[in-house]
N, C-alpha and C positions, 0 to 999 in steps of 0.2 A: 459365296463361291459357286460357280457352275462348271460342270464338266461334261464334255461330249466326246464319246469314243467312236472311232471309225475303224471297222475291221478290214484287214487286208486279205488278199486271196491266199496267203500262206499262213494265216492264223495270227500274225502279229497285229498290233493295233497302234493307232495314233490317238493320243489322249490330249485333248485341249482343256486347259484349266484357265478360266478367266474370272477376274474380280468383277462382279456385277451387282447392281442393286436388285431388289426383289422384282421390280417391274421389268428390268432388263433380262433377268433370269427367266421369267415367265415367257417373254417374247422369244428368247432364244430357244426355249423348250418347244414352243409351237413351230418354229422354223425347223428345228432338228427333227421333230416328229414327221413333218412333211417330207423332209429330205430323205429320211429312212425309206419311205415308200417309193421315193424317186429312185434311190439306189437299188432297191430290191428288184425293180423292173428294168434295170439297165444291164447291158451286156459288157459295159466297161469293166476292166479289172484294175484293182488298186494294188500296186506292187511296191514294196519298200524300196526307196531310193529312185524309183522310176515310175511314179504315179501317173496314170493316164491323164494327159493334160486337159483333154476336153471335159471330163467329169469333174476334175479338181477345180477347174475354172468355174464350172456350174456350181459346185459346192460353195466356193468362196463367195460368188456373187449372190447365191441364194440365201446363205446364212447371214452373211455380213453386209450385204448390199454392194453397191458399186464404189470402188475406190479410184479416184482420179489421180494419176501420177503427175503431180504438179508442184511447182515451186511457189505457187500463190499461197499467201497466208490467210488466216481467218479474220484478220483485222478489218478487212473490207466488209465482211458479213456483219460483224459487230457494229461497224459504223452505219450500216443500213438500218439496224435497229435504233441506233441513236437518232438518226435523221427522222425516222418515222415517229419517234417519241418527242420530237422538238428539242433535242439536246443541242445547245449552242456552245457549251464549254465542257471540256474534260480537265479536271484538276488533278495534278499528279506530281510525283517526283520521279525523275528518270530511273528506270530499272530494266535490266535485261529480260526479266521474266515477262514483262508487259509491253515490250517494244512493238509487237504487231498491233496491239490495241491503239497505241498512240499514233503510229504511222497511218493506220487505217482511218482513224478519226481525222487526222490532219488532211489526208487526201480527199476526204469527203467534205472539206470546208468547215469542219468544226474546229474552234480555237482550242488548242492544247496549251493549258496554262501550267507551267512547271514551277513549283514552289521550292522553298529552301528546307522544308520539313514536311513529312507526310501528314502530320497532325493538322497543318494549316491547309493542306489540300482538302481535307475532309471538312474543316471549318468553312472553307470557301464554298464547297458544295452545299453545306448546311444552309448558309446564308441565301444562296440562290434558290434553294428549295423553299425556304420560308417566304421569300419575296414573291415568287411566282406561283407557289402552291403546287408545283410539279416536281417530280424527282429530278435531282441533279446527279452528276456522276463524278466520282473520284476513283482513280486507279493507282494502285501502289504495288510495288514489287513484293516478292515472297519474304517470309520470315520477319526480319526486323522492320521491313516496310509495313507489314500488317500490324505488328506489335506497336509501332509508333502511332497508329491511328486510334488506339483503344479509348483514350480520353475523349477525343472528338466524337467517336461513334456513340459512346454512352451519353455524352451531352446531347447529341441529336435525338437519341432514343427518349430521354427524359423530356426534351422539348417537343417531342412528337413532330419531328421534322422529316420530310420525305427525302431520302437519298439512296443511291445505289453505289455501294463500294465494291469495286472489282479488285480482287487480290490475286496476284500471281502465286504460283505454287510450283514445287519441284515436279519433274516429270513423273507421271503415274508409275512408269516402270521402275523408278528409282526411289519411290517412297520408302522411307525407313532404311535406306541403304547408305546413308551418309551424304546425300546430295547437298549441294550448296543451298543454304538457307532453308533446309527442309525441317519443319516442325509441324506438330499437330495444331494447325491454325484454328480449326473448328472448336477445339477444347476451350479456348479463351474468348473467341469472338461470338460463338453461338449463344451464350447466355445473355449477351448485351444487345443483340439485334432482334428485329422482328421475325425475320426468317433467314435461314442460312442454306445456301446451295453449294454443292460441289459437282461440277460438270465432269463426266467421265468419258463422253464420246463427243466428237466434233458435231455430229448431227443434232445434239441436244443443246448446243450453245444458244441458238436463236430462240427456241421455245423457252428456255430457262430465263433468258434476259427479259422476254416479254412478261413472264410471270413475275419476275423481280420488280419491274417497273410498276406493274399493277398492284402488287402487294405493298410496295412502299407508300402508296398514296391512298389505298382503300382502308375503310374502317378507321382505326386509330393509326395515323401515319407514323412512319418510323424508318430507320435505316435497315437496308437489306444487304447481306453480304453474298457475293458470288465468287467462289474460288475457281480459278481457271488455270489448270496445270500447263506448264510450259510446252509440253509435247503436243497439246491440242491446238495451241495458238500458232506454232511455227509451221513452215511448209512441210508437207508429207514427205517429199523426197529428201529434204534435209534431215529430218528426224529418222526416217527409215534407213538412210545411208549410215547415220551414226550408229544405228543398231546392227549394221552389217547386212542389211537386206540388199543393198546395192553397193557396188564398187565405184569409186570416183577416180577419174584420171583427167589430166589436161587434154584438150582437143589435140594438141601437137603430139601427144604420146599414144594416141589411139591407133591400134594395129588393125590391119585388114580383117583379121579373125574376130576382132571384137565389135566390128561394125554391126553385126546382126543382133548384138546384145544391147545396143544403145537404146536408152529410154528417150522418147520424144516428149518432153514435158508439155502439158496443156496449161497455158497460162490462165485462161478463163474457160473452164469446161462448159459454162452455160451459154457462151456466146461465140467462142473461137472455133474455127474449122481447123482440126489437127493438121500439122504439116507432115509431109512425107519425111522419112528418115534422111533422105538425101538433101532435101531442101533445108532441113533443120541443121545438119552438119555444115552445110555450105554457109549458113548464117553466122557461124561461131568464129570468134577470134581464136588464135592458137592457145591463148592462156585460159580460155573459158573451160569450166568444169563440165565433164560429160559423165552421166550416170549409166552404169552398166548392170544388167541383170546377172546374177550369179549363175554358174553352171549347175550347182547343187543347192537350191534354196532351202533354208530352214523353214519348213512349212508351219511349225508351231509359232515361231516368231512372226511369220507372215500372216497367219490367222489372227494373231493378237493385234497386229497393226491394222489389219483390215477391219476388225471389229471396232477399233477406236476411230478410224477415219472414214468408215463407210458412209456414203451419201453426203459427204461434207459439202458438196456444191449444189445440192438439189434446191430447187426453187421452193421457198416456204414463205408463209405469211409473216411479215415483220410489224404489222400494224398494232397499235395499242389494244389491249384487252379491256373490256368494260370495267369501270371502277365502281366499287360499292361504297356509298356514303350512308351511314345509319341515320334515320330520321325519327324524331319523337312522334308519338301518336297524337292524333287530333284531340283525343280525350285529355292528354296531358296539357296541351296548349289551352284548351278551354278551362281546365282547372286553374292554371296560372292566371288566366284572364279574370276569373272570379275572385281570386286572391287580390289581384291588383285593383279591381274595382272597390274592394272593401278597405284597402289600405289607405292610411292617411300620411304615412311617412315611409314610402318605399325607397329602396336603394338598389340600383343595378350595378353589379360588378361584372365587367367584361374582361375575360382572360384570353390567353394566347389562342385557345381553340377557335375563337371568333374570327381569326385571321386565316384559317385553313382554306377558305375559299376567297382568295384576294379579290376576285371579280365582283364580289357582293359587298365590298367595303363601303362604297358610297350609298348603296341602298340601306345598309345597316345604319349608317350615320343619319340618314334622313328619317328612318323609322324611330330611332331613339329621340330625335328632336320632336317628332310628332307626338310621341307618347308623353314627353315632358318629364321623364323620370330622372332624378339626379343620378349621375353615373360616374363611377370610378373605373379607371383602366389599370391593367397590370400586365406585366410580361410583354409579349409581342403586340398586345392590343394598345400599348401606349401610342398615342398619335392617331388612333382610329377615328376620333372625333375632331381632329384638327386642333389648333391651339386656342380658339376662341369660341368653341361650341357652347351655347347657352346652358346645356345640361351637364357639361363636363365639370367635375369637381376634382381638384388636384390635392387639396390639403385636408387634414383632420379626418381621415377616413375612420379611424378608430372611434372617434366621438360620434360620427354619423351612424355607424353600425350599431353602437350601443343604444342609440335612441330611435332606431328604426322599428317599424312593425312588420315589414316585409323585406326580405333580402333575396334577390334573384342572382344566383351564382351561375352565370353563363360562361361555361368553359373555364371557370376559376377553381383552382384546387385548394382545399382546406389543408394546407401544410404549414411550415414554419412562418410563411408570410402572413397567415391569418392566425398565428399563435396556436396552431393545431385545433382551432375551433373556439378558443377562449375569446377571440375578438368578435365573435358573432353574438347577436342578441339572445337573451334568455326569456323565459316566461311565455307569453302568448304570441310572440312574433312568429311569423311563418317564414320558412326558408325553402326555396325552390332551387334544386341543383340540376343543371343540365350538362352532360358531357358525353362525348363519344366513347369514353373509357369507363366501363361499369365499375372498375376498381376505384375510380376517383369520386364516384357519386356519394359514397358514405365513408370516405377516408377519414380516419380519426374520430368517428362518431363516439367511440367508447374510450378515447384516449384519456380524458380527464374525468369521465363520469365515475369510475371506480374510486378515484382519489378524492374528488371534491364534490361530486354530483353536478359538475358544470360541463358535462359533455354536450355536444351539439347533435341534432338529429334533423334531417331534412323532412319537411312536410310532404314534399314531392321529390322523388329522384327519377329523372327522366333520361333515358339513354338515347342520345341523338346528337346531331350537329347543333352546336350552340347558336351559331349565326342564323341558321334556318329557323330555329325555335323563336328567336327574338323577332325575326321578320314576320313569321306567322302570328306571333302574339300581337304585333302592331296591326295586322290585318283585322284582328278581332276587336281590339279595344280602340284603335285609332287615337284620336286626341281627347277621348272622353274623360281621361283621368288627369290631363295636363292642368286644367284649371284648379282642381281641388288640392293638388300637391305643389302649386306654384309658390305658396308661402314657405313651405318646407324647403324647396329648392333655393329660394331667395335667402333663407336663413343660413343655409350651408354656404352659399356664395359669399355672403357677408363675412362669415367666419374665415373663408379662404382668403378674401381680400385683405383682411386684417393680418393674417399669418404671413402672407407674401410681402406685405409692406414691412413687417417686422424683420423678415429674413433679409430684405434689401438693406435695411438699416444695419443689421448685424454685419453685413459685408463691408461696412465702413470701419469696423473695429481693427485695431492694430494686430497683425499676425507676425509672430516672431519665428525666426529660423532656429535650427538646431545644429549640433555638431560643429563643423567648420564655420557656420554662420550663426552660431548661438548669440543671441542678443541683437541680431540684425533684423531690421524690419523688412519683411518680404510681402508679396502679394497675398491678400486674403483670398482663399479659394472661393468663398461666396461671391466676392467682387468679380473674380475672373469669370465664373460661369454666368453671372448677370451680363457681363460684357459680351460673352459669347451669344447668349440668347438675343441680345439686341442686334447683332449683325447677321444672324442666320437668315438666309433667304427662304422663300416658301418651298423651294425644291431641295432643301437640306435633308440628308439622311444621316442619322446619328448611330454610331457603333459604340457601345459601352463596354469597356474592358478595364476593370479595376475595382478597388474596394472603397476607400474613403473618398477619394476625389470623385469617382463616378456616382457614389451615393449622394454626395453633395449636389452634383449636377442634376440628378434625377428629381430633386425638389424644386429646381429652378428652371432648367432648360425645358422648353415646351416643344415636343416633336411636332413637326409641321403638318403631318398627315398620316394616313394609314400606311403601315409597314415602313415608316420612316424612323423607327427606333429598333435596334437589334441589340439584345443582351443575351448572355448565355442561357438564361432560364433557371429552373429550380436547382440545377446541379451546381450553380455558383462557380463555374469554371473560370479561373484566370487563364489568360493566354488566347482567348478567341479573337482578339482585335485584328491582327494582321490578316488572318483568313477571312473573317467576316467582312472587313473593309474591302478586300479584294473581290469577294463575291458580290457585295452590294454594288460596287462601282461598275462591275461588268454587267450585272443584271439591269442596272438603271444608269446608263452612261451619261444621261442628262442631269442626274442628281449631283449636288455638291455633297460629297461624302466626307463627314467629319468623324475621325476616330478619337474618342475621348479615352485617354490612357492614364492610368496611374503609373507612376514611375516604376514601381515594382512589376506591374503587369506587362509593361512595355518590353521587359527583358525576355519574355517568352517568344515574341514574334517580331522584334524590330528588324531581324534579318530579312523579313518580307519587303522591306523598302527596296531591296534588290529586285524582287519580283515586280513590285510596282513600277520601278524605273525601266526594267527590261521590256515589260509588256505595255508600257504607256498607260498606266493607271494612276491618274493624278489625285490621290486622296490627300486629305489634310489631317495630320495627327496633332492633337493638342495634349501635351504631357503636363499633368499637374505634379510637379516634382517637389515633394516634401522630404526627400532623402529618408524615406521611412515606409515600412509596411504599416501605414497609419491606422487602418481599421483594426488590426490586431493589437497594435501598440497601445491604443487608447485604453482598452479594458485589461490587457495583460499587466500593464504597469499599475493599475488600480488594484486588481485582484491579487497579483503575485509580487508586486514591488520590483519588477525587473523588465527591461526592454530587450533582453537577450534575444538575438536572431531577428529583431525588428528594424534595426538601423541600416540605412544605406548611405550613399554619398550623393552630393549634388552633381551627378554625372552630366557630362555634356552630350546629351542624347541627340542634339542637333548636329553635332560633328559626326556621330555614327551614321545618321541619315545621309549626310553629305558623302560619306565614304561609300555608301551603297548607290550613289547616283541621284539622290534626292536633293532638296533644298532645305537648309537649316536656318531657323530663326530662334531668337531667345529673348526672354523678358526676365531681368534679374533684379529689378528694383521697383517699388511702388511709383517712383517718379517716371518710369518708362511709359511710353504710350501703348497701353495694352490694346485698346480698340484699334489704333492705327496698325499695330502688328498683325492683328487678326484680319483686318481688311487687306493688308499687303499679302498675307498668305493666300487669301482667296484670289487675288489678282495674279499672283505668280502661278498658282496651280492652273488657272484658267488660260492664261496667255502662253505659258511655257510648256504646258502639258506634262509637268513633272510633279511627283509627290513632294509634299512640304511637311516638315515637322517643326512645331513651335514648342520650345522647351521653356516652361514658365516656372520659376522658382517660387513656390508658395510656402507660406508660414503655417504655423499650427493655429487652428481655430477650435472652439469648443462646440461647434455647431452639431456635431454628430457624437458627442460623448454618450456612452451607454447604448450605442446603436447596434452592436454586434448581435447577429441572429444565428442560432444553431439548432 
């Protein structure tokens, strides 16, 4: 809190109490100190109820800056920041607290994409951020609007995805007073975002947004939250009149005595020449609202509003701030090169961090091929090497790791996906870990060591960008190691070929339904995903949202290129599908976007078919419908002898999609033409520009028995 007291000529005083940050308070003290010297040398008298207008005006403008009496809102200034930062979409769900943001963005030519749930707005922004490598924007209303985003925000944080979430908030003057949707939003959002800002003056909005965009993508990328109170977004005259600083009357009821009190709003203080009062009044219709200055203004309230709105329209820099990307040292790269030259059985694991600079994807692909190291891909790096890269190994990773003598973890986290380190080789094998996040470099190094002596430890832990590290490593070693490791690579390739042939054969096995279709033969999920892989074009982008069905697809379907596979990441979040598919198709309109949905997962966001239809986003959703939460049911039934809470029905999801304005197709029997239906969906989406959902009834297979990871 900051207080400033102004003495009057008769001994009374005016006490201003304002809620300020430390920086704001220090700045106010400096201005107040200079003002005191100004007052001391002045002949003006300050009298209660009739303060000398000249000096009071000086005080206001000197302490609080210039306030423009305008009905212009701040949305256009926010949009200027968006445009400068290359923002093409704002994902949202309509809300009164954020209307100026959405209107401003739309007026600036930015597409405002309104979803059916706030969580999907953030998922969509997350997808755009991952694909472009630049922060995307979601905007949600106060209170429930912000709470609805929590899962998606945490998912983006764990996936290290850059996005900026703008959250509306109750007016500053009514915080804690029972305002609509007023809660302490920072208390639950701050722990899960990279940085959290609350803007308290209009003049700070643009600088704060510039910081937010920079912070979201610098270092370890992640979500940033900016809280924007309603009273800072809406027009000054509107908010100030609600607080009683101005009286409002229709033009038709304006008396001659009130004409001198009329405020002439400045629509654009930076560009417009103010109208005369007479010209302004002549331009109004009888029903138009006129703002009148009060005879006896409340100077405390006036000072408060001037502090909040001062310099709102001043010209400020909106351009992006410099971004910081941590890079590993040359010494670390040389050390890794030495290890690679000595290795006979190296393995390279490329993780999601290798995609944080999408523009380098093709260079990375070429570098891996030149070095000739057998490479496994995980997370967002799936597809990084295309579908037929000679160094890309898809199957039997565990066997390869156990038999390797060098493992390079490039942006790969040693978590449950690597059995907390148990999957890594022991003994004399070298392990090199590269990550922007220092906490990931030695994650779980002691997890199993105390229990079994089988913990893992990196030979080198290098903090820096994983993609940059691999590119520099290739500059040092070139193709010097490719020849000596070729037999190792061929051995892993032969093992992969055998496994994939076996998997295709397993797809021919009979798969039986359950529940209402118990004993009925249905499509084998392995057969279905093989059919899908056969028809996918080179520009296909795959969104994965589900458990058992998506897990099956991940073993078979080959992503066609870099950033053509999107899954939730290490948080394992169900429900990303609708939002991810929306963001992916908008970011890459020429891609054929396929949403691979488990039937359970589809329930989270199938309402976004309405969003797809309204905004002309023709994604294709493939539902593997086994009437079950299959991934959980597999082990729960074995361990506990019950499928409680795991069973669903063979719901007509295609009918739901049609109800939302999409096109629905179904495959209900192994005798149906699966490939023909997939091709038909592609044609319909392409020619009619509508979203398509294919509901395929799949039976149970034993392909993923025992696959649950925790």
